[in-house]
C-alpha positions, 0 to 999 in steps of 0.5 A: 583315350579321350581328348576331353581328359586332356581338356579337363587337365588343361583347365585344371592347369590354367586354374593352378591346381595341377602342373601344366604339361611342358615341352620336353625340348626346352630343358635348358631353362627350368624356370620357364614352362613352355606349355603344350596344347592338345589337339586331335590328328588322324585319330591320335591325340597330339601335344604341340608346343606353343613356343617351338611348334614341336608335336608329341603323340600322347601315349597311354602312360601319360594318359594314365598319369593325367587321369590320376592327377585329375582324380587327385585335384 
């Protein structure tokens, strides 16, 4: 996994070309998106919620989905 792919996806989301990655812990309010930022920790890519601070490790399935979304954008 390359962190640059997450950066590219994040930039596309900021431009409105793809849906932003959203924190799965905030399902109570579907009208609000709680964005995730990406960072590298211990040779892993971690997604952190800007609202609650929770961290989620990015898996291979998510990475492959992001690659497809970038390709389609």
